[in-house]
N, C-alpha and C positions, 0 to 999 in steps of 0.2 A: 303243878301249876293248874289252877282252876280253868275250866273251859270258858268262863265268861270273858267278855271283851275287856281288855285292860284300859285304864284311863291314860290319857295322853301325858298327864303329869309324870307318869312313871318313866316316860321316855327321856325326861330331863334329869335323870339321876336321883330321883327322890326315893331311894331304897335304903334299907338299913345297912346293906353291904356296900362298901365303897367301890366305885368304878375306877379308882386310880390305877389299879393293876390290870384293868380290862384291856385286852387287845382285840380290835375289831377283826371279825372273821373275813375271809375273802369275800369278794363281791357276790351278790345274790345268785344262787343256783336256780332260783325260780324263773329267771328271765329268759332262759333258752331251754326250757324243759323238753321241748319236742325233739331236741337233738341229743338228749342224754339217754344212756342205757340204764338198765336196772341197777339199783344200789341196795346193798344189804346194810341194815342198821349196824352202826359201829365199825364199819370198814371204810376207811377214808380212801383206800386205793381205788375204790369205785366211784369216788366223787366226781363231780362234773368238771370239765375243763374250765380254766379261768376265763372270765369274760375280758375281752381286750380293753373295753372302756367301761368304767363304772357309770351308773346312772348319774345324771346331772344333779338331781336332788334325791333325797331319801324317798323312794317311791311309795312307801307304805303310808306316808303322811299326805293326806289329800290337800291340805293347805299349801304345802310346798309344790306339789305337782300342779295345783291350780295356778300358783304364781308363775311357774315356769311356762305353763301353757299360755297364759294371757300374754306373757312377754313375747312368745314366738309365733303365735297364730296371726295370720294376716287377714284382715277383713276388707271387704269391698262390696259395692252394690252388686246384687245378683238378681236374676229373673227366675221366677218359678210360677208356672201356670199363668204366664203373662202379667204377673204382679211383680213390681220391683221392690226389693227389700234392701234396706241400707245396712252397711256394716255387718256383712254375713261371712260365714265360712261354711264349707261343705263337710259332710261327714267323713269322707275319705281323708281330707286334709287334717281333720281333727285327730283321727286315728294315727295318721302318719306322725304328727307332732308328739302325741303321747308316747308312741313307740320309740321315737327318737329320744325323748326325755328319760324314759326308763331303760333305754338301750336294750330293746328286745326285738326279735323278728316274729314273735307270736302276736299276730294282729288280733286274735280273739282275746288275749290277755289285755292288750291295749284298749280294746273295745269295752271290756268289762270295767276297766279303770275309768274310761271316759263316761260310762253310764253312772258310775259312782259320783263323778263330778256333776253330771246332769241331775242326779237325784238330790244333790246338795244345792240345786238351783243356780249353778254357775252360768249355765246357758240353757237355751230351750229351742226346740224346733219352731220355725217361723210360723207354723200353723198350729202349734201346741198339740199335735196329733199323736206323737210317739216320742220315744227316747232316742238316744244317739244310734245311728245306723252307719255302717261302713260303706257309704255310697256317695258318689259325687253328685247325685241328683237331689240329695236331702240337704237343706240349708238350715243353719242355726245362727242365733244371735245371743250375745251376752244379755243376761236378764237385767242386771242392775245398772244404775248410772247411765241413763239414756243419753246424757250429754257427752260423756267420755267414750261411749261405745263399749264399755266394759267395766268390770269392777275395779276398784282401786285396790291393788294387791301389792304387797311388799315383795320385792324381788329377793329370792333366796337361792341364787345359783352358786353352787360350790361343788367342787369335786369331793369335798369332805361331807358326805351326806349322812354320816352316822347320826343316830338319835341323840348322842351325847352333846351334839351342838344344839343350843336352845332355839326353839322355833320363834317366829315373830311374836312380839308381845304388844304391838300397838295397832293391831288390825281393828278396823271398825267392825263392831260385833254384828251389825246388820248386813255387812257385805262379806264377812269372812266365810270361807269354806273350811270345814273342820271335820276330821274323822280319820279313821285308820282303815286302810285297805289290807285286810288280814292276809290275803294271798301273797302279799309281797313283804310280810314282816319277817324279821329274824326272831328267834326266841328271846324272850325278855329275861330269861335266867342268865346271870353272868357266868354260871358254871357250865352252861351248855355249849358244846362244841360239836363239830361234825364227826369227830372221832369218838366222842362220848356224849351221847344224847342225855337230856335230862329225863326226869321221871314222868313228866306230864303227858297225858294222852292227847292233849291239845297243842303240843309243841309243834310249831310250823315245820321244823326240820323233820320230825317224825312223820307228820302228815304228808310231807313232800316225798319222803322215801317210800312210804306205804303206797302212795299213788303211783309211783314208778313201778312198784312190784304188783300193781293191780290188786292190792289188798283192800278189804273193806275196813275203814277205821272203826275202832271200838266205840261204843256209846253213840254212834250216829243213827239218826232216824231218817227214813226216807218217806216222802209223801207220795202216795199213789195218785198219779194225775189221771183224771178222767176227761177225755175230750168229747164225750158224747153230747154234752150240753152245747159246747161251742160248735160242733158239727151240725147239730140240729138247728141252731140259730143261723148258721151259714146257709143251710138248705132252704130256710124260709125266705132268704133273700135272693132266690133264683127264680126266673120266670118259668123255667121248665118244670118246677115243682108246684107252680101255682095254677097250671092248666091241666086238663085231662091228657093222658098219654096219647090218645088218638089224635088230638090237635097238634101236639108237639111233633108227633111222627109225620104229620101231613105237610109240614113246612120244610123248606130247604135248609141246608146247613147255614148259608149266609143269613137267611131270615131268622133262624134261631139266634144267631149272634146279634142281629139287629134288635130283636125283641128283648134279649138280655140287657143290652145297653139302655134301651128305652125303659125297661123295668127298673134298672139302677137309677136312671135319671128321675123317675117318679118317686121311688122310695127315699132317695137322698133329698129330694125337694121337700117331702113330707117331714123328714128328720130335721131339715133346716128350719122349717116353719115351727116345729115343736121346740127347737132350741130357742128361737126368738120368744116363744110363749113362756118358756122356762125363765128367761131373763126377766120378763115382766112379772111373773108370779113369784119367783123366789128371790129376786133382787130388787127390782124397782119398787114393787108394792111394799115390802118390809122397810126399805130405806125411807119411803115416804111416810109410813105409818108408825114405825117404832122410834123410840127416843135414842137413836144412834148419833144423830147430828142435831145441832140447834135448828129449830123449826125454820128460822129465817134463811138457813143455808140449804135446806133439803132440796128444794126444786132446782136451784142453780147447780147444785152438785149433780143431780140426776141429768140435767141438761148437758153438763160438760162431759159426763162419763158416758152416758147412753145416747146423747145427741138426738138424731132423728131416726132411731131404730124403730120407732112406731111406724114411720113412713115406709121403711123397708119391709116391715111385717105386713102392712096393708097391701103392698104390691105383690109380695110373694105368696101370701095366703090366697089371693085370687088366682095366681098362676098355679099353685098347688091344687086348688079346688078344681080348676079346669082340667088339669092332667088326671086327677083321680076320676072325674066323670068320664073322661075318655077311656081310662083303663077299665072301669066298670061296664062300659058299653061294648067293649070288644075284648075277646080273648087274645086275638092277634091284632095289635094296634096298627091301623093302616098308615097313619101319619100323625106327626106332632108339630110340624113346622108352622102351620097357621096359628096354633095356640101360642107358640112363642112369639111369632111375629106380631100378634095382638098385644102382648104384654111387655116385651122387652123395650118398647119405646118409652115405657114409664120407669125405666131403671135409673133415672137421674138421682134418686135418693142414695144410691150406692156411691156416687161420686162425692157427695157431701159427707157421707158417713166415713168413707175411707180417708178423706182429707183431715178429719178430726181425730183420727186414731191416736196419734202421738199425744195430743192434749188429753184425751180420755185416759190413756194409760198412766200418764204422769199424775193426773188429778187423783186417780184411784190409788196409786202407790203412795202418794204423798199423804192422803187421808189415812191409809192403813198404817203408815209408819208413825203418824202423829196422834192417832186416836185409838187408844187401847180397846175401848168398847167396840168400835167399828172393826178393828182387827180380829177381835174374838168372834164377832158375827161372821166375818169373811171365812175364818177357819172352820167354824161350825157348818156353814152353808156349803163350802167346798167338800166337806166330808159326807154330805148326804148322798144316799144312793142315786137320787135323780141327777146329781151332778156328774155321775159316771167318772169320778176321779179326775175331773177336768176343772182347772181353776178358772176364775172369771175371765182372765186375760184370753184364755183359749176361746171362750164364747164371744168375747168382744171382737175377735178377729174373724169370726165365721162369715159375716156378710161379705167381707173383702175376698176371703178365700173361696167362698161360694161363687162369686162372680167370675173368678179365674177358672173354676171347674167347668162352667157351662161350655166354653169352646171345645174343651177336650172331649166331653161327653157327646156333644152334638156332632163333632167331626167323626167320632166313632160311629154314631148312627148313620151319618152321611156315607161313610165308607162302605157299609153293607146295604145301602138303599139302592134298589134297582132304578134304572134310568127312566122308566115310565112312571115312577112314583112322584107325586107333587112335591114331596120333601126334597127332591133333587134340586129344585129351583128355590124353594123357600128357605131351606136351612142355610145355604151360603149367605143369604141376606141377613138372617138372624145372627149368624156368627160374625159377620162384618159389623153389625150394630153393636154387639156385645164387646167386640175388640175395640171399637171406638170409645165405648164407655171405660174400658180398661185403660186405655191411653190417658183419658181424662183423670181417672183415679190416680195413676202414677204421677201425672203432672201436678195435680192439685195437692196430693199427699206429700210430694217432694217439696213443693213450695211451703206448705204448712210446717213440715218437719224442719226445713231450713229456718223459717221464721221463728219457730219455737226454740230451736237450739241457740239461735243468735240472741233471743231475748233472755234465755237462761244464762248464757255466757256473760252477756252484758251486765246482768244483775249480780253475777257472782264474782266479777273482777274487783280486785282491790289493788291500789297503787302505792308505791313507796312514798312518792312525793305528790306533786300536783297531777291530778288525772289528765289524761290526754283524750281528746274526742276522737273515737274510732268510727263513729257513725255506723255502729253495728245494726242499728234499727232502720237504716236507710232502705228505701223501697226495693232496690235491686241488689242489695248486699247478699253475698253467698258465703257459706262455709264450705271450703273446698276439701279440707282434710284436717284430721285431728289425731293425736296419739302421743305416746311417751317416747322420748329420746333421752339418752344419757349424756351428761357433760363430760364424763370420763368413761373410759372403757373398763368399768368395774361393775360389780354387782351391788355397790352401795346405793341404798335408796336416796341418800342425800344428794346423789349426782343426777337423780331423775328430774327431767323437765317435761312439762306437758305442753306440746306445741300445737298451735292453731294456725292453719293456713286459710286466710280469708281471701276473697277475690282481689283485695288491694294491699294487704299487709301480712307479714309473718309476725306472730305474737308468741313469745316465749313466756311461760308461766310455771309456777309450782303449785301443785294441788295442796289445798288446805285439808288436813286430815282430821278425823274425829267427828263425833256427833255434834250437830248444831253449827258446824263451821265449814260446810261444804262451799267450795268455790275455788278461785284461782288467784294467786298473788302474781302480779306482773313482775317478771324477772329482769326484763331488759326492754329498752325503748322499742316500740313497734318498728319493724323494718318494711318500708314500701317495697313491694315485690320488684318494681322496676329498678331498684337500687341493689338488688340481690343477685349474686352469682353463686353457683354451686359447683363443686368439684370434689374429687376424691384424692386421697393422699398420693395415689400412684400417678395421677395425671401430671405430665410434664408441663412446665410453664411454657406458654406460647412465646415464640421468638418472632419479633417483627423484623421484616427485611427492609425493604425500601419504604421510607416515610415521605409522604408528600402532603402539601397543603391543600385543603379542600375549602374553597370559598363558597358559601351557600347563602341563600336568602330564605329566611324563615317566614312562612306565610300560613294564614289560617285556611282551613278546608271545611266543607260541610262534614331450636337447634338440636339438632340431634345430640344426645348425650354421649359422652365418650365411654368407652368400654369399661365396665366395672369388673375388676378381676380379683380384688383383694380378699383375703380371708383372714380374719383376726379372731383369736380366742376370746378377746375381751370385747368384741363388737366390731361393727362395720362402719367406718368413719364417713361422715359427710362434712365437708369443709364449706361453711357459709361465709361469704365475703360481702360485707355491707360497705358500699362506697358512700362517701359523703362526710359531713361534719361529725356525725356520731358513729362513723363506720369503724371497720376493723374486721379481722377474721377470727372465727372460732370454730371449733370442731365438736359435733355431736355424734353419738354412736347409736346405730340401730342394732337390734339384737340378732337380726337375720339379714342375709344378703338380699332375699326377696323383699324384705321390708325396706331396706335402703333403696333398692331400685324403684319401689313404689313411691317413696317420698320424693326422690329426685325427679322422676318422670312427671308426677302430678304437679309439683311446684314449677318445673320447667315449662310444662304445658300452659299453666296459667300465666306465667311471665310472657310467653309468646302470644297468648291470647290478648293480654293487655296491650302489647305493642302493636298487634294487628288492629285492635279495636280503637286505639287512640287515634282519633281523627280530628282533634281540635287544631293541631298544627302539624306541619311537615316541613322538612328541609328540602328546598329545591336547589340543586347545585347550579351555580352560575359560572364556575370555572373549576375544571378538574385536571390535575396533572400538569397544568401549564406552569405553575410556580413551584420550583424545586425546593427542597428542604433548606438549601443554603441561601435562599432568597425569601426571608420571612415576610409574610403579609401582615401589616400592622394596622391598616385603616382603609376606609372606603367612603365614597360619597356618590351621589347620583346627580345627573342633570338631563336636560332635554326631556323633562317630564318622566324621569325614571327609565328612559329607554337606553341610556348609556351609563356606564360605571367608570368611576375614577378610583384606582386602587393604589395605595401607597405601600411601598415595600422597602426593604433595606437597600435595594439597588436603584430605587427611583420611583417615579410616578408613571403608572400604566393606565391606558384608556382602552375601552372596548365595549362590546355589547354582551349581555348575558349569554352564556354558552357559546360565545364566539371567541375569536382570537384577540389577544391584548397586545398593544403596542406601547413601547416605552416612549414617553413624550418629554419627560423631564429627568435628566440623569443626575438627580440629587441622591446622596446616600443617607441611609437611616431616616427615612420619612416616617414620622410617628403619627401625624394627623393631616387630613385633607378635608376641605369643605368648599362648597360652591355657593356663592351668592349670585344666583342666576339673574335676578332682576338688575343687579348692579354690574353684571358681567365680570365678576371677579372670582378667581380661584385662589384659595388660601392654602398654603403648604407649610407645615412645621417640619423642618429637616435639620438634624443636628442642633436642636434647640434654637434655631433661627426661624422666625415667622416671616414668610415671604408672601407677597401678593402678585399674582399673574393676571393678565387679561384672559378672558375666557377663550379667546382664539388660540391660546396656548394648547388647548385640548384637541385642536384640529391637527391630526397628523399630516394632512395635505396642505397645511399653511406653508407658503414658500419661505416665510421668515422663521419657520420652526427651529432651524439650527441656531438662530440668534435670539432665542427667547430670553427676555430680561425680566427681572423681578424687582419689586419695590420692597425693601426691608422694613418690616414693621416693628421688629423687636429682636433682641438676643437674650440668651439665657432663659428662654421661655419654657416653663414646665408643661403647660398645655393651654389651649384656648377653647372658647365656646362661643357659638353664634346663637342669636335668638332675638326675640322682640320683647321690649319692656317699655312701658309708657308710650306705646305706639311708635317706638323707634327701633330700627334694625341696628343691633349693636354687636360688637365683637369684644368679648371679655378675654383679656390676656393675663395669665397668672405666672408670676415669677416667685418660686419658693426659695427660701434661703438655703444655702448649702451648709450652713452651720448647724450641726445636729444639736448642739447645746443651746442654741437660741433660734428655734424654728419660728419663722415668720413668713408673711407673703405680701407681695406688692401686686395690686390688681389694677389694671387699666381697662377702661371701656372706650372703644373707638366707634365712631359713627361714620358710615360711608358718606362722602360728599356727593350730594345729588348733582348729576350732570344734566344740562338742558338737552333738549331733543336733538339740537344740531351737533352737540359735542359727543352725545352718547352713541358713539360708534367705535368699531374696533380700531380704526386708524387713530382717532384722538386718544383712545385708551393706551394704544401702543406708544404714542408719543409721550404720554405722562409717565409710563413705566420706563421709558428710555431716558429719563433724566430731565423732563420738563419741570417748570415751576409748580404746576398744578399738583395737588395732593389727592390721593384716593380717599383718605380717612382724616377725620379731625378728632382730637381728643375730646371725649365727653366728660368722663370723670375718672379720677384715679385716687386710690386710697390704700392704706396699710392695715394689715391684720396681724396681730402678734401670735399667730398660730399658723401651722402648715395647712394649706388648702388642698383638698383633693377633688372637689367638684364644684361646678357653677350651675345654677338653674335660674333662668329668667322667668319670673312670675309676671303677673299682669302689671304691677306697679312697683315691685321691689326685686332686688337681686338676692337670691338665696345662696349662701356660701356654705358648702359642706367642709368642715374642718375637724381638727382633733377634738374640739369641744362639742361638736354636734352641728346642727343647722343654725345659722345666724342669718338674720334679715338685714339687708342694707337698703336704706331709702336713698335712691340715687339723686333725689332732689336736694337733700341736705346732708347725706352721708351718715345719718343717724343709724346706729347699730343696736339690735336687740336680739335676744335668744328667741328662736321660733317656739320653743316649748315653754309652757307656763308651769314651772316646777312647784308652784303652790298647790297644784293638783296632785293629791296623794296617789292617784292611780298611775302616775308617771314615775313613781319611785324606782321601779325596776330599770328605767333608763338612767335616772340620776345616779344610781348606785354604780353603774358600770361606766358612766361618763367618759373618762379618758380612754377606755378600752374599746369604745364603740367607733366604728368607721361608717359614716353616713355615705350612702351610695346615690340615692335619687329621691326626688320629691315630685309628686304628681297631683294635680288638681282633679278631683273626682266630683262630678255633679255640676250643676249650673245654677245661676241665680244666687240667692242668699243662702241656699241650703247646701252649698258645696262644702266638701271636706278635703283635707290633704292626706294622701297616702305617703307615709314616710318609710323609706326602705333603707335599712341598715344592713351591715354585713351579717348580723346574727338573726334579726327578725324584722318584721314590718307591721305597722299599726296605723290607725287613723287618728288625726287631731282636727279640731275645728279651726276656724279662722283666728280664734283668740289663743291658740296653742294649747288648749285643754283637750283631754282625751275624748275622742268620739267613738261610739260603738264599744262601750266598755265590755271587756271580755273577748273582743275580737282581736286576734293576733296571729300572725304567721311566724312560725319558727322554721327557718330555712333548713332543709335537709342537707344542703351543701354549704360551701363557703363562697358565696357569689362575689365576683369582681365587678359586676354591673347588673342593674335591674332596668328592664324596659317595660313599657306599658302599651298594650294594644287591647282596648276594652272589648270584652269584659275580663281580660286576663292581665296579670302581672307576671313577668318572665324574668327569672334569675339565672345568671350564667356562672356556673361553677366550672372549673377546668375539666371536670370529668362528665358533666351532664348539664342539660338545660332543664330547669324546673319551672313548670307552668302551673299557675294557680288562679282560681277565680277570685276577682276582686271583691265580690259580694259575700261569698261564703268562706273564702280562704282555703277551700278544699284543693287538694292536689289533683290536678286534672291529667297531667301527662308528664312523663320523664323521657327526654331524648338523650340517650347516652352518646358519648364521644370521647375524644382524647385531645387534651390541650385546647379546649374550646375558649374562644374569645369573641366578644361582640365588637364588631368593627364600626357599625353605623346604626343609628336609631333616631327616628323621628316619631314622637308619640302619636299614636292613633292614625297613622298613615299606612294603608295596606302595602305590604311588600317593602316597608321601610326599615326592616331589621336585617342587617347583614352579619353573618357569623363566619368565622374561620375555625377549622379544626384540622388536626393531624390525624390521618387514617392510613392503615395498612391497605385495606381494601376499600375502594371507592364505591359508595352505595347511595341510593336515593331513599331517604326516610320519609 
């Protein structure tokens, strides 16, 4: 077998000899070589003990190791030198994951494999200074795909890791990691076994056995390494070698250490300024002068990539010059604090530069990938000796990393500074100023990175049907988390989803693969976080004990996770439950337990933050624990200017004050509606489908005649009633729906209270009328018939609007003419006309004043605007309710929908979801549009709480 590196295609069975009779050897003996004794060639009895668990993937193929590594590593924001880096992992964690993937306890071997991945540009040190190190203090980021936080890699996890299994074939060439790590390869010869080695001097098994016997492989050449040059260079960077020996011997040990740090501070400042000059001479000037980009784009490209680096150079060249002058004036530098104090106040260009970093790197990488001429220039420039084997991205990060180094160096100087030295007072001030700039850099760069990511995601989203507005470019929008999860606990790529957690919704997507098609296909309707709950498969369902009614008033105002213990070979499940119209439960799988914990904690934290932040509305309990579960609360009303409540239940009518005790004053069963006409001193009660009128004194529990309360019967078989003002008249609309399901129809009566003169308008005369006198409380105003079932009444200024199975109809009470509210000649209303009989109208509200008013129509499924002629207003504006509301209320500037599981609050101008208030068996009891505190809600809860 020749010593040259074989092609990967040979791993796929492309040989003249068939692999059909080939039996895979035992798992790799390379992986635990430190525990193995010497072995003689050809003697299997000295072979290594079997490895308990084989590698997760074939460890010699870097592409497969890279896939498994990306799937398992957990990234998070980290701090290094006071600079915050997003989506990082540390060196120790990387080595841990690689050792786990290839199933070895040899960390040096895992480190070598990790450096092979590093060399393939899978990831990089955040400062671009060095390769992978097995240290918790060194941070790394994935190089490609700044939006996803890592390369798009195909998952190839399988216990069958043998090379006879074909590797991925659909990898993006620009992102793929490809290569063979020869230390972990088996011999390619199908006739080679551990008992009978093949002839090749480069056979991995032969080399392995020779290494165990401490033999020198034949044909190998060793390079004699000389360290004299590196030692000489290191000596030149020491203060002690730059001054005469008598001077260095004359200072104390602490002063020597102080001078060494100052010396490092000065020469690294000089290096930094030289690096900035290198950027100008070797990058900016050629880009500006050579024909690499169209002339019209050159300056804008330089501005976007290098931004204000000239300003940084101007500041630091002056600082470096001042430090060099001080060094030339003194062999033992007395102080440097006043020099820094003079210049650090001008460090604001660092903040602007740091904030632009992600834009700069994206612009550079995009141009390099799309412009072959520019890519060739980049490759040639980065190979020049003056580049010191450091790519452009490494130089672009230097201003930010340099700012983070200042506090470390100055604190070291301060540590060895005597108390009587002026630096003891000035250096703390300098350090404080620089740390303040570092905080600004982290803040501004975080904002810019968030904005950049949101812009890229928004641009890359594609939808199956009609796009939904996610408002990703809104001012305060945030991307909380992103990453892959699996739909199934398998290694199939087709099960992969890419999940985005924004500050308001969870978005499930699938990545678009291949060149020229980068982006995300939306997989499922976005889920508002307030409507999302998380659990694991092991968590038991909560059992409710005692259930009680909670009556609350909704008014405007200016959890720990359960223990996660599961362990799954196919993944770690997260159960997402989406409540509402589009809801349901589905399970996604994280590849690691730490990954699952991270997903759940960060999502749960944002859900709690939303609930804490939501201050548009809150529920104020007005009665807790008073009404038991066997006495269902059905309705409510207010009187005495809202200071007293009337509550109708299955056991009768109760009266009381908010948060006080309630007293039963009318023992009627199954009370479904109550209302108070306070000016007319009348209480209306709908009980067992009978509409009754009481005098308002019936609400007085201290009335001596309370046991003999009498009512005037206004109707029977009443489905519901509604009070309101129309044509300047106070009216009571009474609806009787037909009980014949085959012939649904409605009879509607409107009654008007008979006005009493001042002498008669007292409780005694009213009691007399209720007691059977000839006087009447109401007179019939209009009655009419509708050949459809009616579910709501709405009194408009001059007409009565009826919500029925056909939609909204307008009744002119002057002549009883009927017409549809919507003008279906308007093509923009086709979406309503198509659903027609399946729509349930809930409410109509007039928005605006004068001639410019519009109507907000609320249906069970959606809400939209029409003008006074019934044509669509605000084209494109529509609310699709997240829930299935049973009622909609208005309290400007909000419209409020009541689903049995939650209250959905939206802004009437934008339609944006403002707040979700969760609950159980929620019902709206009472509502008066645009009156503070005039919305009453009842819900069933296990634990009573104030929201």
